ROBAKOL-841199 format. One record per residue (C-alpha): x, y, z. Coordinates in steps of 0.02 Angstrom, whole numbers, padded with zeros to 5 digits, always signed. Example, Ala and Ser with C-alpha at 12.3 -4.5 7.8 and 13.67 -1.06 7.14 Angstrom:
2
+00615-00225+00390 +00684-00053+00357 
//
This chain:
847
+01616-03469+03733 +01485-03569+03827 +01321-03589+03733 +01232-03563+03899 +01312-03391+03920 +01265-03343+03742 +01086-03400+03769 +01078-03302+03932 +01143-03145+03844 +01015-03169+03707 +00869-03186+03827 +00933-03037+03928 +00935-02932+03771 +00755-02979+03730 +00703-02941+03908 +00790-02771+03908 +00676-02711+03767 +00505-02767+03829 +00402-02653+03717 +00491-02701+03557 +00487-02885+03604 +00302-02874+03646 +00262-02788+03482 +00359-02920+03386 +00266-03059+03474 +00101-02971+03440 +00141-02953+03255 +00188-03137+03238 +00033-03189+03336 -00084-03082+03229 -00010-03147+03066 -00030-03328+03122 -00201-03296+03199 -00275-03230+03037 -00217-03383+02938 -00273-03507+03072 -00442-03425+03099 -00486-03423+02913 -00429-03603+02891 -00531-03658+03042 -00685-03563+02983 -00673-03636+02808 -00639-03811+02873 -00781-03800+02998 -00908-03750+02866 -00854-03887+02746 -00837-04015+02885 -01015-03978+02944 -01079-04007+02768 -00976-04167+02747 -01036-04235+02915 -01218-04203+02874 -01195-04276+02699 -01110-04432+02767 -01246-04451+02899 -01385-04435+02771 -01296-04550+02646 -01257-04683+02774 -01180-04841+02701 -01251-04818+02525 -01128-04859+02386 -01237-04795+02242 -01391-04686+02221 -01529-04678+02093 -01577-04498+02056 -01691-04410+01932 -01713-04233+01870 -01753-04079+01976 -01920-04153+02032 -01842-04317+02087 -01905-04492+02047 -02080-04563+02033 -02105-04676+02185 -02156-04815+02064 -01971-04832+02021 -01939-04899+02196 -02084-05020+02184 -02025-05088+02017 -01848-05103+02084 -01902-05207+02233 -02002-05324+02121 -01852-05366+02011 -01775-05540+02036 -01612-05523+02132 -01649-05340+02172 -01507-05249+02264 -01526-05188+02442 -01615-05021+02428 -01704-04886+02528 -01811-04738+02469 -01772-04563+02527 -01859-04393+02524 -01748-04248+02574 -01778-04061+02585 -01748-03906+02688 -01866-03806+02798 -01844-03665+02922 -01889-03678+03105 -02010-03542+03158 -02007-03455+03324 -01852-03405+03420 -01712-03500+03333 -01754-03487+03148 -01620-03607+03092 -01627-03711+02932 -01674-03893+02961 -01647-04042+02847 -01801-04153+02832 -01762-04336+02797 -01909-04444+02747 -01866-04629+02771 -01944-04800+02769 -01889-04873+02937 -01922-05050+02874 -01788-05030+02739 -01661-04928+02837 -01567-05060+02937 -01426-05086+02810 -01403-04899+02780 -01425-04789+02933 -01409-04857+03109 -01485-04701+03189 -01656-04730+03110 -01766-04824+03236 -01812-04998+03176 -01908-05072+03322 -02052-05027+03436 -01934-05032+03584 -01852-04872+03524 -01999-04777+03450 -02184-04808+03423 -02166-04858+03239 -02353-04867+03216 -02372-04684+03262 -02216-04638+03161 -02288-04719+03005 -02469-04666+03021 -02483-04507+03125 -02485-04347+03019 -02333-04235+03052 -02243-04361+03163 -02058-04318+03175 -01902-04371+03272 -01767-04251+03331 -01600-04278+03417 -01576-04216+03594 -01458-04078+03533 -01580-04015+03400 -01730-04023+03517 -01634-03925+03648 -01584-03791+03523 -01765-03774+03465 -01835-03778+03642 -01952-03926+03613 -01975-04098+03691 -02068-04258+03651 -02252-04223+03624 -02227-04039+03578 -02280-03959+03415 -02146-03886+03302 -02192-03752+03174 -02086-03747+03017 -02089-03636+02863 -02090-03721+02693 -02074-03596+02551 -02179-03467+02642 -02311-03590+02707 -02319-03630+02893 -02337-03815+02931 -02338-03908+03095 -02242-04061+03150 -02264-04158+03311 -02107-04215+03402 -02145-04400+03426 -01984-04440+03518 -01810-04370+03552 -01666-04481+03497 -01503-04506+03591 -01362-04535+03465 -01231-04658+03524 -01080-04542+03515 -01036-04358+03507 -00984-04364+03324 -01151-04436+03269 -01244-04311+03379 -01151-04166+03298 -01179-04236+03123 -01366-04256+03156 -01388-04080+03221 -01525-03995+03122 -01594-04161+03057 -01781-04200+03063 -01830-04382+03033 -02003-04419+02965 -02092-04556+02871 -02084-04549+02680 -02266-04495+02662 -02249-04361+02796 -02097-04286+02708 -02188-04290+02541 -02337-04195+02612 -02225-04074+02706 -02115-04032+02556 -02249-04041+02423 -02170-04193+02339 -02321-04308+02334 -02285-04463+02232 -02101-04418+02212 -01938-04476+02293 -01778-04375+02304 -01673-04530+02274 -01655-04716+02306 -01502-04775+02403 -01418-04938+02352 -01286-05052+02427 -01194-05145+02290 -01039-05253+02314 -00897-05174+02215 -00860-05336+02122 -01036-05356+02052 -01095-05175+02047 -01080-05150+01859 -01168-05313+01818 -01310-05276+01939 -01334-05099+01873 -01340-05163+01695 -01485-05279+01742 -01590-05144+01825 -01671-05079+01664 -01688-04903+01734 -01825-04794+01660 -01784-04640+01557 -01720-04494+01660 -01650-04601+01804 -01462-04596+01833 -01343-04692+01945 -01217-04587+02043 -01093-04612+02183 -01135-04525+02348 -00964-04441+02347 -01015-04342+02193 -01124-04227+02298 -00983-04178+02416 -00862-04155+02271 -00985-04041+02182 -01007-03931+02336 -00819-03924+02365 -00796-03870+02184 -00937-03743+02199 -00857-03656+02349 -00674-03683+02303 -00643-03509+02233 -00727-03425+02383 -00622-03525+02507 -00461-03503+02407 -00480-03314+02402 -00508-03305+02590 -00351-03408+02618 -00250-03294+02502 -00311-03138+02592 -00263-03215+02759 -00089-03255+02693 -00065-03070+02653 -00075-03037+02839 +00061-03168+02866 +00169-03084+02731 +00156-02918+02822 +00195-03009+02986 +00351-03081+02903 +00411-02905+02866 +00389-02868+03050 +00492-03020+03101 +00629-02969+02980 +00622-02793+03055 +00637-02860+03230 +00786-02972+03196 +00875-02839+03092 +00858-02713+03233 +00914-02844+03358 +01075-02863+03258 +01097-02676+03227 +01068-02629+03408 +01199-02754+03465 +01325-02726+03327 +01458-02675+03451 +01418-02819+03568 +01420-02944+03424 +01584-02870+03362 +01664-02890+03533 +01600-03069+03544 +01681-03107+03376 +01842-03024+03435 +01838-03131+03593 +01829-03291+03492 +01644-03327+03464 +01631-03416+03297 +01522-03365+03153 +01420-03522+03174 +01387-03481+03357 +01331-03304+03314 +01220-03370+03175 +01142-03494+03297 +01123-03356+03428 +01022-03241+03315 +00921-03384+03241 +00888-03450+03416 +00817-03281+03468 +00703-03286+03317 +00652-03463+03362 +00603-03408+03538 +00503-03261+03472 +00425-03370+03337 +00376-03509+03457 +00296-03393+03585 +00212-03285+03451 +00151-03436+03355 +00075-03521+03507 -00011-03357+03550 -00066-03339+03369 -00143-03513+03364 -00241-03478+03524 -00294-03307+03458 -00339-03389+03292 -00458-03508+03380 -00544-03360+03463 -00554-03264+03298 -00614-03420+03209 -00768-03430+03321 -00822-03262+03254 -00765-03286+03074 -00855-03454+03057 -01019-03359+03076 -00970-03241+02933 -00910-03384+02822 -01070-03483+02854 -01178-03330+02819 -01090-03302+02653 -01108-03485+02602 -01293-03478+02650 -01317-03318+02548 -01225-03379+02394 -01216-03568+02382 -01319-03679+02495 -01403-03694+02663 -01279-03757+02792 -01290-03749+02981 -01127-03728+03076 -01147-03706+03262 -00969-03730+03320 -00786-03722+03270 -00705-03887+03223 -00525-03886+03286 -00438-03978+03146 -00264-04040+03200 -00199-04017+03023 -00249-03834+03021 -00172-03801+03192 -00013-03891+03140 -00006-03791+02978 -00022-03630+03079 +00124-03681+03190 +00233-03726+03039 +00188-03563+02949 +00226-03457+03102 +00391-03539+03144 +00440-03556+02961 +00405-03374+02923 +00499-03318+03079 +00654-03420+03043 +00650-03375+02857 +00640-03190+02900 +00784-03207+03024 +00902-03296+02905 +00974-03140+02823 +01002-03041+02985 +01082-03196+03062 +01194-03217+02911 +01241-03032+02913 +01288-03046+03097 +01392-03201+03067 +01483-03154+02906 +01544-02979+02954 +01723-02960+03014 +01738-02899+03196 +01817-02734+03144 +01678-02697+03020 +01544-02748+03144 +01608-02622+03270 +01590-02481+03143 +01416-02411+03143 +01422-02343+02967 +01467-02508+02887 +01292-02579+02878 +01220-02417+02808 +01358-02406+02676 +01323-02586+02625 +01135-02553+02618 +01153-02397+02510 +01274-02486+02395 +01158-02633+02381 +01002-02529+02342 +01032-02518+02152 +01059-02707+02142 +00902-02738+02244 +00806-02621+02127 +00864-02720+01976 +00816-02882+02062 +00648-02804+02104 +00618-02759+01922 +00660-02939+01874 +00537-03008+02003 +00404-02886+01942 +00430-02945+01763 +00415-03125+01824 +00255-03081+01917 +00179-02997+01765 +00226-03148+01660 +00139-03266+01782 -00016-03156+01781 -00022-03157+01591 -00013-03346+01574 -00165-03407+01474 -00230-03524+01609 -00387-03527+01716 -00290-03590+01867 -00278-03481+02021 -00106-03537+02084 -00005-03446+01947 -00113-03292+01976 -00076-03288+02162 +00108-03326+02130 +00109-03177+02012 +00021-03068+02140 +00147-03109+02277 +00290-03085+02153 +00226-02909+02118 +00223-02874+02306 +00400-02942+02327 +00466-02849+02176 +00391-02685+02237 +00468-02714+02409 +00641-02737+02332 +00622-02567+02246 +00590-02479+02412 +00772-02450+02470 +00826-02366+02307 +00668-02262+02292 +00678-02211+02475 +00857-02148+02455 +00813-02049+02298 +00653-01972+02365 +00725-01933+02537 +00870-01842+02456 +00749-01749+02345 +00642-01703+02496 +00788-01624+02589 +00776-01463+02489 +00587-01431+02507 +00589-01482+02691 +00740-01370+02721 +00650-01221+02644 +00494-01257+02745 +00569-01307+02914 +00750-01252+02904 +00890-01359+02973 +00769-01481+03058 +00687-01520+02891 +00852-01561+02808 +00906-01667+02958 +00743-01763+02953 +00762-01804+02767 +00946-01852+02783 +00907-01957+02937 +00795-02068+02830 +00938-02100+02708 +01066-02119+02848 +00963-02258+02926 +00913-02340+02762 +00940-02518+02825 +00801-02490+02951 +00686-02364+02867 +00674-02464+02704 +00608-02620+02791 +00482-02520+02892 +00424-02431+02734 +00408-02596+02639 +00299-02670+02777 +00187-02517+02783 +00182-02506+02593 +00123-02687+02575 -00012-02666+02707 -00078-02501+02639 -00068-02565+02459 -00169-02717+02512 -00298-02600+02587 -00304-02499+02425 -00313-02654+02315 -00450-02741+02412 -00544-02578+02438 -00543-02535+02252 -00591-02715+02209 -00743-02710+02323 -00790-02535+02261 -00773-02592+02080 -00872-02750+02114 -01010-02654+02202 -01018-02523+02066 -01029-02656+01929 -01163-02752+02023 -01263-02594+02058 -01255-02545+01874 -01307-02722+01824 -01452-02723+01947 -01507-02552+01885 -01522-02618+01707 -01592-02789+01758 -01728-02733+01879 -01850-02655+01756 -02014-02713+01833 -02103-02608+01964 -02140-02748+02089 -02060-02918+02119 -02152-03057+02210 -02075-03222+02268 -02090-03349+02410 -01949-03342+02539 -01798-03452+02501 -01669-03525+02620 -01527-03472+02505 -01540-03284+02476 -01467-03283+02301 -01549-03438+02229 -01736-03407+02248 -01793-03585+02209 -01951-03582+02316 -02116-03598+02222 -02289-03519+02232 -02436-03624+02286 -02533-03688+02135 -02637-03549+02056 -02568-03411+02168 -02447-03340+02039 -02592-03318+01916 -02691-03224+02048 -02543-03110+02081 -02528-03074+01894 -02715-03034+01884 -02707-02902+02020 -02797-02740+01967 -02670-02607+01917 -02549-02729+01835 -02520-02685+01652 -02410-02835+01612 -02306-02965+01700 -02176-03101+01678 -02134-03258+01776 -01979-03358+01814 -01952-03535+01876 -01783-03563+01958 -01721-03739+01996 -01559-03835+02011 -01519-03957+01872 -01366-04066+01852 -01251-04006+01713 -01099-04116+01696 -01136-04190+01867 -01138-04019+01952 -01299-03941+02015 -01325-03781+01917 -01458-03646+01926 -01578-03657+01778 -01707-03520+01750 -01862-03534+01643 -01933-03365+01591 -02106-03322+01526 -02102-03139+01471 -02289-03137+01445 -02342-02978+01359 -02194-02874+01417 -02070-02805+01294 -01935-02783+01426 -01783-02896+01407 -01671-02852+01556 -01514-02939+01493 -01350-02875+01423 -01249-02988+01310 -01065-03028+01304 -01090-03145+01155 -01236-03153+01035 -01335-03025+00936 -01463-02940+01053 -01576-02905+00903 -01595-03088+00853 -01553-03187+01010 -01731-03185+01078 -01802-03257+00917 -01668-03391+00921 -01712-03430+01102 -01887-03483+01049 -01813-03639+00969 -01852-03795+01074 -01668-03835+01102 -01600-03658+01129 -01533-03584+01292 -01436-03435+01354 -01293-03455+01477 -01219-03329+01598 -01041-03266+01583 -00976-03370+01732 -01055-03527+01658 -00973-03491+01490 -00805-03461+01574 -00803-03614+01688 -00876-03736+01560 -00780-03665+01411 -00937-03648+01306 -00994-03501+01200 -01118-03460+01063 -01139-03612+00952 -01084-03733+01088 -01196-03863+01168 -01244-03898+01348 -01315-04061+01414 -01442-04051+01555 -01511-04195+01660 -01697-04167+01630 -01844-04264+01701 -01851-04355+01534 -01668-04400+01528 -01512-04308+01468 -01549-04175+01337 -01430-04070+01233 -01462-03884+01210 -01383-03758+01092 -01309-03598+01166 -01372-03445+01070 -01306-03309+01186 -01195-03269+01336 -01264-03136+01453 -01187-03039+01597 -01246-03100+01767 -01176-03067+01940 -01301-03169+02039 -01207-03335+02031 -01022-03370+02017 -01060-03552+01969 -01159-03495+01817 -01339-03501+01758 -01433-03575+01611 -01586-03481+01548 -01725-03547+01434 -01904-03504+01391 -02044-03578+01495 -02106-03674+01344 -01937-03761+01327 -01937-03796+01514 -02109-03877+01513 -02060-03984+01365 -01918-04064+01463 -01965-04048+01648 -02119-04106+01742 -02126-03948+01844 -02252-03812+01805 -02222-03711+01962 -02170-03528+01970 -02031-03455+02079 -02053-03270+02047 -02170-03145+01967 -02120-02973+01900 -02261-02847+01889 -02266-02691+01780 -02386-02560+01847 -02513-02478+01734 -02477-02296+01689 -02516-02182+01835 -02529-02328+01957 -02449-02299+02128 -02320-02437+02158 -02344-02438+02348 -02532-02455+02324 -02503-02599+02203 -02392-02687+02330 -02528-02669+02463 -02659-02735+02342 -02555-02890+02301 -02521-02920+02485 -02707-02913+02522 -02747-03038+02383 -02626-03172+02449 -02650-03140+02635 -02665-03300+02738 -02618-03419+02597 -02429-03406+02579 -02299-03290+02649 -02229-03196+02500 -02090-03070+02485 -02152-02914+02394 -02025-02783+02347 -02031-02629+02241 -01893-02600+02115 -01801-02485+02235 -01822-02601+02385 -01758-02753+02290 -01606-02655+02232 -01569-02605+02412 -01594-02783+02475 -01482-02855+02339 -01343-02733+02381 -01367-02774+02566 -01335-02959+02528 -01184-02907+02424 -01114-02803+02567 -01145-02946+02689 -01046-03066+02582 -00897-02947+02585 -00902-02920+02773 -00770-03053+02801 -00659-02971+02669 -00666-02807+02764 -00626-02898+02927 -00472-02978+02848 -00422-02809+02779 -00430-02731+02951 -00329-02874+03026 -00193-02852+02893 -00189-02666+02933 -00173-02709+03118 -00024-02821+03084 +00057-02685+02978 +00027-02551+03108 +00110-02657+03241 +00256-02685+03122 +00277-02500+03084 +00260-02452+03266 +00393-02579+03312 +00510-02528+03173 +00498-02340+03200 +00508-02356+03388 +00665-02461+03372 +00736-02338+03244 +00713-02188+03357 +00765-02276+03518 +00920-02345+03433 +00970-02165+03395 +00974-02120+03580 +01158-02071+03573 +01131-01963+03419 +00985-01874+03501 +01085-01852+03661 +01224-01767+03563 +01097-01652+03480 +01021-01609+03649 +01194-01575+03720 +01232-01457+03575 +01076-01354+03607 +00926-01442+03529 +00773-01408+03637 +00643-01543+03681 +00517-01455+03566 +00642-01458+03422 +00675-01642+03456 +00487-01675+03447 +00483-01581+03282 +00632-01678+03212 +00558-01849+03255 +00385-01797+03194 +00453-01732+03029 +00549-01892+03001 +00404-02008+03041 +00289-01897+02939 +00407-01909+02791 +00409-02099+02810 +00219-02098+02811 +00212-01992+02652 +00339-02104+02565 +00243-02261+02617 +00083-02185+02550 +00165-02134+02386 +00237-02309+02365 +00073-02393+02414 -00047-02298+02300 +00020-02357+02130 +00052-02531+02200 -00124-02536+02272 -00201-02486+02104 -00096-02621+02020 -00157-02749+02148 -00336-02693+02118 -00311-02719+01931 -00244-02895+01964 -00386-02936+02085 -00521-02871+01967 -00458-02930+01798 -00358-03086+01842 -00399-03160+02014 -00585-03121+02008 -00600-03173+01826 -00516-03341+01857 -00607-03370+02021 -00785-03325+01973 -00788-03287+01786 -00858-03111+01807 -00806-02960+01702 -00792-02807+01814 -00755-02626+01779 -00609-02560+01882 -00659-02401+01972 -00517-02301+02051 -00605-02213+02193 -00516-02056+02256 -00597-02087+02426 -00507-02256+02444 -00341-02179+02392 -00358-02033+02514 -00405-02152+02655 -00250-02257+02618 -00136-02105+02617 -00214-02047+02781 -00188-02221+02854 -00003-02219+02810 +00020-02045+02886 -00079-02092+03042 +00020-02252+03069 +00185-02162+03052 +00131-02016+03162 +00069-02130+03301 +00227-02234+03291 +00333-02079+03322 +00239-02019+03477 +00322-02132+03607 +00501-02109+03544 +00475-01920+03535 +00411-01916+03714 +00548-02029+03780 +00691-01939+03693 +00629-01765+03741 +00626-01817+03925 +00792-01909+03923 +00943-01836+04013 +01078-01806+03879 +01222-01840+03997 +01145-02003+04058 +01108-02058+03879 +01288-02025+03830 +01355-02118+03982 +01242-02268+03948 +01305-02278+03770 
//
C-alpha cells in the first residue's frame, strides 16, 4: 500500500481525536520544558559567573594570592624591582551593594591603569578615553559601563551610594564606558572600575591587595616562578582554579535540580507510551484489516513510529519554547538560591545555550520514540486475525502481568543494590532511584489485577451491580489502566518523596537552630550572601556592643573564607568570652573533653559536611592557607551543622589570631542579664551604634524565623519543579482515562440500550475512576516513603554530607492521596458527560 495513503490515514486518525492529541502534545511539551528551563537557568547562572570571572581575570596566566586578608602591597613593589620581573598588575577586588532603587550587588575592581594594557583591554589607558588624572587622584572616582549605569539610573558626574558591610559610602561616576561588543558589555555588567587606592579605602583594605596578576610564557613559567622568591604566605595559582572551585561548590545543587527536572520527563514518557498504546488499541480493527489487505509488518511499525515522531517533534518544539519562557522565571529562583547559599552572582537575563536547546530536542524526540517502540512492535507483530479480536491484547496483558512483576522485583533489587554501593558518587544513587521507580511501575499491572478483583466484593456490597462492574472494568482494560496508574503513581510518589524530604530537612534544621541559637540577641553587619555572614564590624564597635548595659555575657565570631585544598571554605573563629554555652552537637568527639582539646594552638573542629567531603575525621589533619603560609591543624571533633553544604572549620579566636592578620569581628551574641527585657536590650544596642554602621539586630526568635525563611526560599524552586511534575502527570492521567472511557463507547452504548440510565452511567464511570485514584494513591504512598528515604539518607547525604532525620508527615501522605483521587475524578468528568449524552443507537452504528 502507498506510504502516502498510510501517512494520510495516520494524520487523519490524530486529527479525529483532537483532545487526546492536544493532551499528548501538552504532556510532551511540559516534560521537555521542565528539563530545558532548569538547564537554561543553571547554565545562565554559571555562565554569568564565568563571564564575569573571565572579564576580571583578563589575559592573566598566573596569579599571586595570599591568605584571607590578601597580600601586602609591598609584595608588588618588590616584584617589580626584581631583575627580569614578569609582566604583572595589582588588583583589589570586592563586593558592595548599590543603594537606592536597584539594590543589586556590584563587583568593585581596583586597578592600576598604567599596568593594565597587557591584561584587560577595557581599562582606560589614555587621557583620550578618560581623565586619568582625576581617576587616579579624585576620591571615590569610578567608571561604569553604559548597561550598568542605565540599570542604576546614573550618568557621568552623578554620585552613586553603595553599602559596604553596613556602611554607606559614596562614589562619583567619572565616566561611562562603551564596551566594544555585546559579549563584553554583558560580562562587565555590575562591574565598577576604580583606582587601587580608591578600592582599598572603599573596601577597608588599606595597604593590601587581593592578588597580583601575571603573564608568563608557558615554556618559561616554572623557571620564572622559581626565581621570584615569594614571601611566606604567598601562593601561585592558575586563574581557572577559581571557576573550578565554584563549579565544584554548586555541583550538587545543580545536579539535584537536573534530576528533579528529569522526573517530569519520566512522567511525560509514561504519557507518550499511553498515547501510542491507545492509538494502537483504538485502531486494532483498522490495523488488522490493513494487515489482511497486505500491509507489511515493517510498514505498520513505521506507521505507528511515524505518528509518535510527529507528536514528538511538535511537542518537543513547543516544549523548548515553553522551556525558554519558564527559564526566565526559574533563573531568578536559581540565582536567589546561589546568592543565599554560595556566592554573590548577578544574572539579569537567560543565556540561550545551543547545547541545552539541542539536548532538550534530543530528549523529547528520544523519549517519544522510545516510548512508542513497544506499541509499534505490538501492532506489527500481531497476526491479522488476533489483531481483529478485541480480547487478545487484554489476555496477553493479564498473562504477562506475573512476568512483569518478577521483572519488577529484579529491577527493584538492582536499584537497592545501586543505592547501597559504598561510593560518594551521585550517578549510582540516581540510577538506583530511577531503577526503583521503574521496578515499582512494572509491579503495577499484577497488583492492579489483584486489588481490583479484591475490590469487586466490597464495591458490590456498597453499590450493587455498578460497583462490581466498575471493579471488573479495571481488570478488563488492564492494558490501559495499568499504564495510567503507573504514570499517576510515579507523579504522586514523587510528590510524597520530595514533600517528605523537604519536611524532614526543615524539621532537622529547625531542631538544630533551636539548640544552636542559645543567646538572646545576635548582632552582625549585613552580608551579601545570606548564609555566610563574612561582613565585619567597624573597629571598636563590637566591644561597644558587648559593653551595652543589660548584657550579662557575650561571645564573638569571625567568619572568613580560607583556601583548604585550593577550595574557598568558611572558617569561623569563636571567642566564647565568659559564657558557658556551647551550642554545638557532635557526631564525632567527646563533648566533655573536646573544648579543652580545642584550646591547643593547632586544634580545630570541622562540620559534618566538611568531614564527609574531605574524608577527614577526629585525629585527621587539615591544611589551611593562612596569612603566614600553609598551616596544618588537628581535627578534635566533628559537629552537626546545616548552614553550609561545603563544610566549615571552627577554631578559637586565639588560634585564629596566631595564624591570621585579621582581628575583626563578624558577629556578636549577647546574653541578657536576669530579668532584662530582650526587646529593650535590642533597642539599647541599636541606640548605641546609631549612625556609625548599619547592623542587623535579631532576637533569638527573630533569627530563627529569618533562618527558616531563607531555608524556605532555597526550596522554592524544588516546590515549583514538584508542581510541574504533578502537572505533567495530571495531563497524562486525564489523557489516559479519557481515552479509556471514550474507547469504550460501544460498551457503554450497549449498556444504555439494555436499560442503564445516564445517572447510572455517571456513577459507573465515577466509581471506576475513583477506584483508579484510590489504587494510584495506595501504590504511591509506600513508593513515596521509599523515595523520601532514598532522598534523605542517600541522595542528600552524598550531595551535601548532612545527616537528616526522616519525618513521615501524615499531612503530606493525605495530600498525596487526595491529589490522586482528585486527578482521577477530574479525568472522569468529560467522559461521563459525553457518554451520558450520547445516543446509544448512533454509537452502535458508528462502531
